[in-house]
Every structure is written in C-alpha cells, then in structure tokens.
N, C-alpha and C positions, 0 to 999 in steps of 0.2 A: 363629179356626179351629174346626172342628167336632170333637166328641168322637170318639175312636177307636172302632172297632167292639168291642162286647162279644162274648164267646164265644157267648152265646145268640143274638144278632142275626146273627152270622156263620153259624151253623148254619142259621138260618131263611133267610138269603140263599142259601146253597148249595142248599137244597131247592128254592127257587124257580127258581134258575138251571138245576138239573138237569131240572125239569119243562118249562121253556120251551125249552131247547135241544134237547129231543127232538122238538119239533113237526115234523110233516110229514117224518119220516124223516131229520132233520138228523143227520149222522154226524161226531162229533169224531174218531173213529178214522181216517176217510178224510182228515180235515183234517190230522191229524198226519202221515200218510203223504205226502200231497202237499206238506206244508210243508217237506220237505227241500230244495226248490228255493231257491237263493240269489238275492237281488235283485242285479242288475248295475247299480249306480250308482257314480259317482265324484265326490267333491267336488274342485273346482279353485279356485284363487285368482281366475282370470279365464276366462270362457268364450271360446274362439276362434271359435265360431260363434254366430249369433243364437239367443237363447232361443226355444223354441217355447211356453213357458208361464212366466208370472211371477205369483207370488202374494205379496201383502203379508200377512205373518204377524204379527198384532197380539195381544198377550197382556194380559189382566187390566187393563182401564182402571179397574175397581174404584172407581168414583167415591165418595169419602168414606171410604176405607179407614182406619179408626181405631177404637179401642175404644169410643168413644162418638160420637154424631152431632156433627160439628164443621163448621159451615158454611165456615169458612176452608179447612179441608182439602178439603172437597168442591169448592170453587171452584178451588183449586190443581190438583186432578186434572182437572177440567173444562177448564181452560185448556190443560193438556198434551194432552188428548185432541183438542181443537179444532186444535191445532198438528199433531198426528199426522195428522189427517184432511187437513189442507192438504198435508202432505208426501206422503201416499198418493196424493192426486189428481195431484200433480205427477209422481209416479213412473209413473203410467198402467199399473198392473198389469192382468192379465186378470181376477184375482179378489182380493177382500179377505176374509181369514179372521180373525175375532175369536174368540179361543180361550176365551171365557167370562169369568165374573165381571165383568159389565158394570157392576154397582153393588155396593157393599158391603152396603147394606141393600136387600132386594128391593123394598120398596114405593117406592124412589126411582128405579127404572128408568124410570118414566113422566114424571119431572121434565123431562129434557132430551133423551132419545133420540128422541122423535118428530121433533124439529126436526134433531137431529144427523144422523139417518139420511138426511135429504133432501139433505145436503151431500155424501154419498159418491157419486162419479161412476162407480163400477165395480160390477159384480155382486158381491154380498156374501153370505157365509155366517157365521152366528153360532152358536157352541156354547153350551149351557146350562152355567153354572157353579154351584158349590155355594152361592154367595151369591145367585144369581139364582133358583134353586129349591132352597131349603135342605133338608137332611136332616131327617126322611124325606120323600122326594118325595111330593107329593099332587097330585091332579087340580086343586085350586084353585091350587096353586103353579105348575103348568104353564100354566094359563090366564092367570095374572098375567104370565108371560113372553111367551106368544104374543100377548097383547093389544098388546104393544109391538113384538115382533120377528117376529110372523107365524106361525112354526112352531117346534117344539122340536128337530126334526132335518130334514135336507134334503140334497139332492145337486145337483150342477151338472155338466153336460158341456160342456167347452170345449176346442177344438183337439185332439181325440183323447184327452183325459183326463177321468176322472170324479173329482170331489172329493166325498167322502161325509163329512158331519159329523153325528155322533150325540150323544145325550144320555148322558154318562157318569154321571149321577146314578143311573142304574139298576143300577150296580155296588153300590150301598148298599141296605140293607134298605128295602123299601117294601111297603105293603099294596095298591098299585095294580097288581095282577097283570095285568089286561087291558091297561093301558097298556104294561106291561113286555113282554108277549107281542107286542103290535103292533110295538114297536120291533125286537124280535129278528127277527120275520118280515120287516120292512122292510129291516133291515140285510143279512140273508141274501140277500134278493131283489136289492138294489142291487148287492152285490158280485158275485153270480153272473151277473147280467145284464151287468155290465161285462166280466167275464171271457169270457163267451160272445161278446161283440162286439169282443173284442180291444182294449178300452180300458185304458190304464194308469190306475191308481187311486191317489189320495191320500186318506188317512184323517185326520180332524180330530176332536178332542174336548177337553174341559177337562182332565180328569184323564188323565195318561199311564199307559200299562200298567205301567211301572216307572221309577224315578228313576236309579239307578246300575247295577243288575244284575238280571237275570231272576229270580235266586233270593233277592232281598232279602226281608226280613220284611214282612208286611202292615202298612200304616200309612196315615196320612191322605193321603199324596201318591201312592198307587199303586192298581192293581187288586188284588183278592184273589188270592193266589197259586194257589188251587185251579183257577182257569180262566185264568190270565194267559197261560201258554205255549200252551194250546189255542186261545185267541182269536187270538194272534199267528200261530200256525201256519196256522190257517184263513185268516186275512186274507192272508198271503203266498201261500198256495196259490191264492187267487183273484185274484192280481195286484196286491195293495197294494205300492206302491213307495216311498212316503214316509208318515210319520206326524207330524202337527203337533199340539202340545198347549200347554197353559198351566198354571195352578194352582200351580206350584212357586215362582214369583217369583224364579227363577234361570235363567240361560242355560245350556242343556244340549245336548250333542251326543253321542248314543250310537246304537247300531244293534242290530237283531235280524235275523239271517240276511241281513245286507247292507242291510236297510231302515232308513234313517236315522229316528231318533225325535228330534224337535227341539222345544225349548222356548225361546222368544225373550224379549227384555226387555219390561218393562211400562212404562206411563205413570203407574203409581200408586206402588208401593214395590217396589224390587228388594233382596231379602235378601242378594245377593252384591255389593251396592254398584255394580252396573253402571249406566251412565248410562241415562236414560229414552229410549225410542224403540221401534223395531220392526225386523223383518227382511224383506228382499226375497229370496224363493226364486226363482231363475231356472234353468230346466232346458232343455237342448238336445236335439236329436233323438237323440243317442247316450247319453242319461241322464247326462251330465256336469251338475253343478250348482254354482251359487254360492248362498251363504246369507249375505248381507251386512247388516250393521247400519246402520240409518239413524237417526241421533240427532236430537234436537229442536233442536239448535243452541244449547242452553243446558240447564242442569240445576238449575233452581230447586228 
C-alpha cells in the first residue's frame, strides 16, 4: 500500500485542483446546484426485460500481489486472470472494464498483458491503478502504462451509453500539472458532450470517491474530501448513472444521490475473503439492473 497523504502534500494537491478546475469557466457552484437531481435506477435480482447494456466489471488482477516478488504468486494470479478472461468471453458482454492495478509491480505489466489483451473478444476499457502508475504520478510512469494499454483514460459509446474511464492517480499530489490539466479538460468535455447528446453515462476509475460514506476521513482508499462531493455532484448533474471502481479489494455496494458506486471481487487477493471472480452489470431500458457475481469455478 502507498503512504497516506501528508498535510503538506494535501495542501499542494488542493492548490493544483483549485487552479485546474477553474479552467475555461468551469463552475463547481453550478455543479452543486444541478447535482440535486437523483439518479433513477433500481437493483433487481433478475431483469424481466432483456438488458440493453452488459458490462464485465473486473477488479485488480494485480499480478504478483505480495510484499516481495514471488514467481509462484505471480503465476497463481496469472492463472486466475486467464480463467477470468475465458469466462468473460463466454458471457459476451458489450464492454469489459478492468478497474486498475493490472500488476503489483509496474515494470511487470509488459510481461504477459500484450498477449492476454489479444484474447479478450469484447471492447475493453482499463483504468490506471496506483500500482500501475505509482504515486507520485510521473510522465514516465504514464508512458510505461500506455506502452502496454494504449491510453491512460478513454471513453466508449455503445447502445446509447457512454462509459468514461479516467485516471484517478491525479487525485494524489503530482508535479505533472500539464497532464493533470489535460485530463480535467478531457473529463469535463466527455461528460458534458454525453449530457448534451442525451447519452446515459457510466464512470469508471481505480480509486472510488468514498468507501462507506461521503463524509468519511481522507485515507488511502478514497478521494480527498475537499472535492469529493463537488466531483460527484458535477458528475450526477451531467448524467452519470453508475460508478464502477476497484482498489479496495472488497465487494462494496453504496450510492450517491441514487447513483450506485460498485466495487467487485478481484482475481488476486480479496480482503473480505470473497471468492475470486468478477461481476456482470446488466441494465435494462428502464434502468433496472443486475450486478451478479461470476466465480472462477474454484478458489485456489
């Protein structure tokens, strides 16, 4: 795990956020006012209508998750990930979302992913994890990730939905202000473009905005509280309907203004002792949804 933010670094981060979010007339006040809208979704045990969108929600493969480099651990996690990819392909989702931490040690991303990615038969989005581009984020770290996965943030439009996946490493202190600003502008543009086109939106990142409650203390597993609510209000105001995340290594379901925030099981280590696997998010035309666990068939 990475070290918690110091007070000095936290203040530096807030200064950077304040400068970046003011770009091009961006208004948090408007975001908060518009954010009063509630998202109208409903979880059900079984959809009565055919889903209009299905997403495979895959969290933290984190190949080699161990205190030290251990080839046996790496190969165990790799075998689970290969089985997960087989099951994802069998499920035939519209989109596969990997919620970050693709490898435990960033320099090992290049070992197996170039071949693994070829086996995935569905359009895919991959979030940057804190082990993929460690704190503090650097341009060199970003390039190491994009050399394997192509981009550090991306969006995909499918069946009237836009899935927007961004790099949550920018919530931590970084000297790469230009890269930070570029993502802020991209994120704003993607959300507002989707809203203008009446596309329903799903957000994805590695780190979730919060773990249990909006007002929880700042720590390793969440967004800094100073902009947590403003970010969520803005996102909901622009049509965000679901939020998919990783990072916690626990299975979580909570919501903000009716928008589900979901963390699925991993294929590496689950801190809550859940079996290894992933989730299938199925959504129908009335915004009813299932979020069902797909296990690996064994839990070695």
